[in-house]
A tleap script that builds the chain and sets N, CA, C and O, in Angstrom:
source leaprc.protein.ff14SB
mol = sequence {
  NMET SER ILE SER LYS ALA ASP ASN ASP ARG
  LEU ILE HIE ILE ASN PHE THR MET ASN GLU
  ILE HIE ASP SER ALA ASP ALA ILE TYR GLU
  HIE LEU ILE ASP ARG GLU TYR ALA GLN VAL
  LEU ASP HIE ILE GLU THR ILE GLN PHE VAL
  LEU LYS THR LEU GLU GLU THR ILE ARG ASP
  GLY GLU GLU GLY CMET
}
set mol.1.N position { -84.974 -94.982 7.060 }
set mol.1.CA position { -84.288 -94.633 5.784 }
set mol.1.C position { -85.827 -93.834 5.814 }
set mol.1.O position { -86.846 -94.304 6.320 }
set mol.2.N position { -85.688 -92.363 5.062 }
set mol.2.CA position { -86.852 -91.848 4.860 }
set mol.2.C position { -87.514 -91.767 3.730 }
set mol.2.O position { -86.714 -91.805 2.795 }
set mol.3.N position { -89.046 -91.635 3.237 }
set mol.3.CA position { -89.084 -91.552 1.949 }
set mol.3.C position { -89.662 -90.558 1.743 }
set mol.3.O position { -90.504 -90.271 2.594 }
set mol.4.N position { -89.538 -89.847 0.868 }
set mol.4.CA position { -89.892 -88.605 -0.015 }
set mol.4.C position { -91.383 -88.393 -0.100 }
set mol.4.O position { -92.138 -89.327 -0.372 }
set mol.5.N position { -91.914 -86.862 0.192 }
set mol.5.CA position { -93.478 -86.773 0.497 }
set mol.5.C position { -93.968 -87.364 -0.872 }
set mol.5.O position { -94.923 -88.135 -0.773 }
set mol.6.N position { -93.323 -87.063 -2.532 }
set mol.6.CA position { -93.656 -87.471 -3.794 }
set mol.6.C position { -94.090 -89.044 -3.905 }
set mol.6.O position { -94.962 -89.540 -4.618 }
set mol.7.N position { -92.842 -89.930 -2.592 }
set mol.7.CA position { -92.877 -91.087 -2.951 }
set mol.7.C position { -93.821 -91.816 -2.657 }
set mol.7.O position { -94.185 -92.859 -3.200 }
set mol.8.N position { -94.544 -90.884 -1.147 }
set mol.8.CA position { -95.505 -91.169 -0.141 }
set mol.8.C position { -96.880 -90.967 -0.588 }
set mol.8.O position { -97.858 -91.709 -0.499 }
set mol.9.N position { -96.744 -89.808 -1.086 }
set mol.9.CA position { -98.318 -89.598 -2.077 }
set mol.9.C position { -97.969 -90.703 -3.359 }
set mol.9.O position { -98.859 -91.546 -3.470 }
set mol.10.N position { -97.403 -90.777 -3.854 }
set mol.10.CA position { -97.767 -91.972 -4.978 }
set mol.10.C position { -98.005 -93.519 -4.542 }
set mol.10.O position { -98.696 -94.230 -5.271 }
set mol.11.N position { -97.331 -94.132 -3.139 }
set mol.11.CA position { -97.725 -95.095 -2.765 }
set mol.11.C position { -99.472 -95.120 -2.122 }
set mol.11.O position { -100.408 -95.865 -2.411 }
set mol.12.N position { -99.378 -94.004 -1.191 }
set mol.12.CA position { -101.150 -94.100 -1.189 }
set mol.12.C position { -101.682 -93.759 -2.351 }
set mol.12.O position { -102.848 -93.494 -2.058 }
set mol.13.N position { -101.512 -93.557 -3.810 }
set mol.13.CA position { -102.522 -93.370 -5.102 }
set mol.13.C position { -102.223 -94.932 -5.482 }
set mol.13.O position { -103.256 -95.602 -5.514 }
set mol.14.N position { -101.265 -95.506 -5.716 }
set mol.14.CA position { -100.879 -96.861 -5.950 }
set mol.14.C position { -102.124 -97.926 -5.335 }
set mol.14.O position { -102.874 -98.645 -5.995 }
set mol.15.N position { -102.052 -97.744 -3.776 }
set mol.15.CA position { -102.670 -98.673 -2.885 }
set mol.15.C position { -103.849 -98.466 -3.339 }
set mol.15.O position { -104.331 -99.246 -4.160 }
set mol.16.N position { -104.606 -97.255 -2.838 }
set mol.16.CA position { -105.899 -96.541 -3.271 }
set mol.16.C position { -106.483 -97.827 -4.387 }
set mol.16.O position { -107.423 -98.613 -4.271 }
set mol.17.N position { -105.863 -97.706 -5.052 }
set mol.17.CA position { -106.148 -97.935 -7.113 }
set mol.17.C position { -106.647 -99.309 -6.701 }
set mol.17.O position { -107.830 -99.608 -6.860 }
set mol.18.N position { -105.633 -100.276 -6.094 }
set mol.18.CA position { -105.246 -101.399 -6.108 }
set mol.18.C position { -106.296 -101.575 -5.614 }
set mol.18.O position { -107.208 -101.893 -6.377 }
set mol.19.N position { -106.660 -101.407 -3.791 }
set mol.19.CA position { -107.798 -101.442 -3.146 }
set mol.19.C position { -108.889 -101.178 -3.705 }
set mol.19.O position { -109.897 -101.671 -3.199 }
set mol.20.N position { -108.981 -100.611 -4.509 }
set mol.20.CA position { -110.345 -100.380 -5.678 }
set mol.20.C position { -110.493 -102.334 -6.383 }
set mol.20.O position { -111.183 -103.352 -6.436 }
set mol.21.N position { -109.143 -101.625 -6.793 }
set mol.21.CA position { -109.632 -103.556 -8.146 }
set mol.21.C position { -109.229 -104.099 -7.178 }
set mol.21.O position { -109.356 -103.105 -6.463 }
set mol.22.N position { -108.606 -105.278 -6.112 }
set mol.22.CA position { -109.116 -106.105 -5.625 }
set mol.22.C position { -110.291 -106.138 -4.655 }
set mol.22.O position { -110.224 -107.229 -4.087 }
set mol.23.N position { -111.335 -105.447 -4.203 }
set mol.23.CA position { -112.313 -105.102 -3.345 }
set mol.23.C position { -113.600 -105.082 -4.459 }
set mol.23.O position { -114.729 -105.494 -4.189 }
set mol.24.N position { -113.271 -104.633 -5.495 }
set mol.24.CA position { -114.828 -104.779 -7.169 }
set mol.24.C position { -114.184 -106.296 -7.242 }
set mol.24.O position { -115.213 -106.949 -7.068 }
set mol.25.N position { -113.305 -107.104 -7.366 }
set mol.25.CA position { -113.201 -108.400 -8.147 }
set mol.25.C position { -113.538 -109.391 -6.858 }
set mol.25.O position { -113.957 -110.538 -7.009 }
set mol.26.N position { -113.303 -108.804 -5.634 }
set mol.26.CA position { -113.881 -110.136 -4.462 }
set mol.26.C position { -115.531 -109.668 -4.319 }
set mol.26.O position { -116.337 -110.437 -3.795 }
set mol.27.N position { -115.941 -108.327 -4.841 }
set mol.27.CA position { -117.186 -108.539 -4.675 }
set mol.27.C position { -118.073 -109.487 -5.982 }
set mol.27.O position { -119.097 -110.172 -5.981 }
set mol.28.N position { -117.330 -109.198 -6.750 }
set mol.28.CA position { -117.717 -109.843 -8.594 }
set mol.28.C position { -117.846 -111.460 -8.079 }
set mol.28.O position { -118.864 -112.074 -8.397 }
set mol.29.N position { -116.947 -112.035 -7.398 }
set mol.29.CA position { -116.643 -113.494 -7.363 }
set mol.29.C position { -118.344 -113.369 -6.316 }
set mol.29.O position { -119.408 -113.774 -6.784 }
set mol.30.N position { -118.227 -112.773 -4.985 }
set mol.30.CA position { -119.314 -113.231 -4.588 }
set mol.30.C position { -120.842 -113.290 -4.978 }
set mol.30.O position { -121.663 -114.158 -4.680 }
set mol.31.N position { -121.050 -111.870 -5.897 }
set mol.31.CA position { -121.581 -111.476 -6.127 }
set mol.31.C position { -122.270 -112.614 -7.384 }
set mol.31.O position { -123.454 -112.588 -7.721 }
set mol.32.N position { -121.460 -113.359 -7.823 }
set mol.32.CA position { -121.316 -114.190 -8.789 }
set mol.32.C position { -121.743 -115.434 -8.324 }
set mol.32.O position { -122.647 -115.886 -9.027 }
set mol.33.N position { -121.388 -116.212 -7.310 }
set mol.33.CA position { -121.857 -117.394 -6.122 }
set mol.33.C position { -123.205 -116.786 -6.080 }
set mol.33.O position { -124.181 -117.518 -6.245 }
set mol.34.N position { -123.349 -115.569 -5.883 }
set mol.34.CA position { -124.925 -115.569 -4.856 }
set mol.34.C position { -126.334 -115.424 -6.570 }
set mol.34.O position { -127.545 -115.268 -6.412 }
set mol.35.N position { -125.779 -115.515 -7.671 }
set mol.35.CA position { -126.597 -114.905 -9.154 }
set mol.35.C position { -126.800 -113.664 -8.761 }
set mol.35.O position { -128.005 -113.451 -8.625 }
set mol.36.N position { -125.902 -112.436 -8.437 }
set mol.36.CA position { -126.224 -111.379 -8.552 }
set mol.36.C position { -126.036 -110.714 -9.588 }
set mol.36.O position { -125.213 -109.827 -9.360 }
set mol.37.N position { -126.532 -110.705 -10.997 }
set mol.37.CA position { -125.878 -110.175 -12.181 }
set mol.37.C position { -125.734 -109.007 -12.182 }
set mol.37.O position { -124.802 -108.566 -12.854 }
set mol.38.N position { -126.692 -107.965 -11.351 }
set mol.38.CA position { -126.707 -106.420 -11.663 }
set mol.38.C position { -125.610 -106.210 -11.351 }
set mol.38.O position { -124.710 -105.694 -12.014 }
set mol.39.N position { -125.600 -106.897 -9.504 }
set mol.39.CA position { -124.689 -106.349 -9.398 }
set mol.39.C position { -122.821 -106.730 -9.669 }
set mol.39.O position { -121.915 -105.934 -9.423 }
set mol.40.N position { -122.696 -107.767 -10.077 }
set mol.40.CA position { -121.785 -107.962 -11.021 }
set mol.40.C position { -121.240 -107.159 -11.972 }
set mol.40.O position { -120.129 -106.650 -11.826 }
set mol.41.N position { -122.320 -106.905 -13.498 }
set mol.41.CA position { -122.286 -105.853 -13.699 }
set mol.41.C position { -121.751 -104.616 -13.399 }
set mol.41.O position { -121.022 -104.107 -14.250 }
set mol.42.N position { -121.989 -103.946 -12.226 }
set mol.42.CA position { -121.792 -102.563 -11.376 }
set mol.42.C position { -120.162 -102.919 -10.978 }
set mol.42.O position { -119.302 -102.084 -11.256 }
set mol.43.N position { -119.882 -103.883 -10.478 }
set mol.43.CA position { -118.380 -104.173 -10.023 }
set mol.43.C position { -117.572 -104.461 -11.495 }
set mol.43.O position { -116.349 -104.365 -11.391 }
set mol.44.N position { -117.898 -104.678 -12.360 }
set mol.44.CA position { -116.907 -104.913 -13.938 }
set mol.44.C position { -116.952 -103.310 -14.016 }
set mol.44.O position { -115.954 -102.722 -13.599 }
set mol.45.N position { -117.970 -102.590 -14.491 }
set mol.45.CA position { -117.838 -101.208 -14.617 }
set mol.45.C position { -116.701 -100.574 -14.182 }
set mol.45.O position { -115.642 -100.371 -14.775 }
set mol.46.N position { -117.137 -100.219 -12.807 }
set mol.46.CA position { -115.808 -99.913 -11.851 }
set mol.46.C position { -115.052 -100.340 -11.595 }
set mol.46.O position { -114.496 -99.698 -10.705 }
set mol.47.N position { -114.291 -101.648 -11.981 }
set mol.47.CA position { -112.764 -102.269 -12.429 }
set mol.47.C position { -112.617 -101.438 -14.076 }
set mol.47.O position { -112.065 -100.341 -14.160 }
set mol.48.N position { -113.106 -102.042 -15.106 }
set mol.48.CA position { -112.718 -100.623 -16.305 }
set mol.48.C position { -112.384 -99.728 -15.760 }
set mol.48.O position { -111.172 -99.628 -15.574 }
set mol.49.N position { -113.130 -98.838 -15.334 }
set mol.49.CA position { -113.337 -97.252 -14.591 }
set mol.49.C position { -111.810 -97.261 -14.194 }
set mol.49.O position { -110.947 -96.558 -14.718 }
set mol.50.N position { -111.605 -98.263 -13.082 }
set mol.50.CA position { -110.359 -98.107 -12.512 }
set mol.50.C position { -109.237 -98.054 -13.398 }
set mol.50.O position { -108.303 -97.253 -13.371 }
set mol.51.N position { -109.440 -98.999 -14.183 }
set mol.51.CA position { -108.229 -99.711 -15.378 }
set mol.51.C position { -108.804 -98.707 -16.335 }
set mol.51.O position { -109.958 -98.705 -15.905 }
set mol.52.N position { -108.806 -98.400 -16.692 }
set mol.52.CA position { -108.753 -97.112 -17.623 }
set mol.52.C position { -108.274 -95.316 -17.509 }
set mol.52.O position { -108.140 -94.364 -18.277 }
set mol.53.N position { -108.154 -95.575 -16.214 }
set mol.53.CA position { -107.506 -94.411 -15.468 }
set mol.53.C position { -106.385 -94.229 -15.275 }
set mol.53.O position { -105.632 -93.274 -15.467 }
set mol.54.N position { -106.212 -95.783 -14.636 }
set mol.54.CA position { -104.672 -96.015 -14.594 }
set mol.54.C position { -104.053 -95.825 -15.842 }
set mol.54.O position { -103.088 -95.073 -15.979 }
set mol.55.N position { -104.643 -96.576 -16.914 }
set mol.55.CA position { -104.018 -96.817 -17.908 }
set mol.55.C position { -103.665 -95.183 -18.708 }
set mol.55.O position { -102.509 -94.919 -19.039 }
set mol.56.N position { -104.668 -94.315 -18.914 }
set mol.56.CA position { -104.813 -93.104 -19.470 }
set mol.56.C position { -103.255 -92.472 -18.344 }
set mol.56.O position { -102.073 -92.399 -18.680 }
set mol.57.N position { -103.762 -92.192 -17.289 }
set mol.57.CA position { -102.203 -91.944 -15.867 }
set mol.57.C position { -100.781 -92.391 -16.490 }
set mol.57.O position { -99.708 -91.787 -16.489 }
set mol.58.N position { -101.070 -93.437 -16.932 }
set mol.58.CA position { -99.664 -94.319 -17.639 }
set mol.58.C position { -98.947 -93.213 -18.707 }
set mol.58.O position { -97.872 -92.614 -18.750 }
set mol.59.N position { -100.066 -93.285 -19.472 }
set mol.59.CA position { -99.552 -93.205 -21.100 }
set mol.59.C position { -99.428 -91.652 -21.397 }
set mol.59.O position { -98.871 -91.135 -22.365 }
set mol.60.N position { -100.371 -90.743 -19.864 }
set mol.60.CA position { -100.277 -89.485 -19.633 }
set mol.60.C position { -98.396 -88.884 -19.194 }
set mol.60.O position { -97.679 -87.918 -19.455 }
set mol.61.N position { -98.316 -90.006 -18.509 }
set mol.61.CA position { -96.488 -90.089 -17.515 }
set mol.61.C position { -95.627 -90.261 -18.862 }
set mol.61.O position { -94.785 -89.395 -19.101 }
set mol.62.N position { -95.774 -91.203 -19.645 }
set mol.62.CA position { -94.795 -91.722 -20.462 }
set mol.62.C position { -94.688 -89.878 -21.971 }
set mol.62.O position { -93.787 -89.074 -22.213 }
set mol.63.N position { -95.736 -90.005 -22.373 }
set mol.63.CA position { -96.035 -88.497 -23.034 }
set mol.63.C position { -94.900 -87.311 -22.011 }
set mol.63.O position { -94.076 -86.529 -22.485 }
set mol.64.N position { -95.113 -87.461 -21.031 }
set mol.64.CA position { -94.107 -86.035 -20.391 }
set mol.64.C position { -92.515 -86.635 -20.714 }
set mol.64.O position { -91.802 -85.759 -21.204 }
set mol.65.N position { -92.023 -87.596 -20.581 }
set mol.65.CA position { -90.658 -88.209 -20.241 }
set mol.65.C position { -89.688 -87.826 -21.517 }
set mol.65.O position { -88.512 -88.190 -21.529 }
savepdb mol mol.pdb
quit
């Protein structure tokens, strides 16, 4: 079964986004354990930015439907 270039690009983007979220969540856990709160805040900001960007992308896509 062949996958279109557009679908392949979409999957790459989804995987990249999810990896960013997972990596930041893992880092938050580690920094909380080590009481490194400044780093926790940095990763919270990262996740918030990624999620906000994802939300905007989805909302923009819905408007075009």
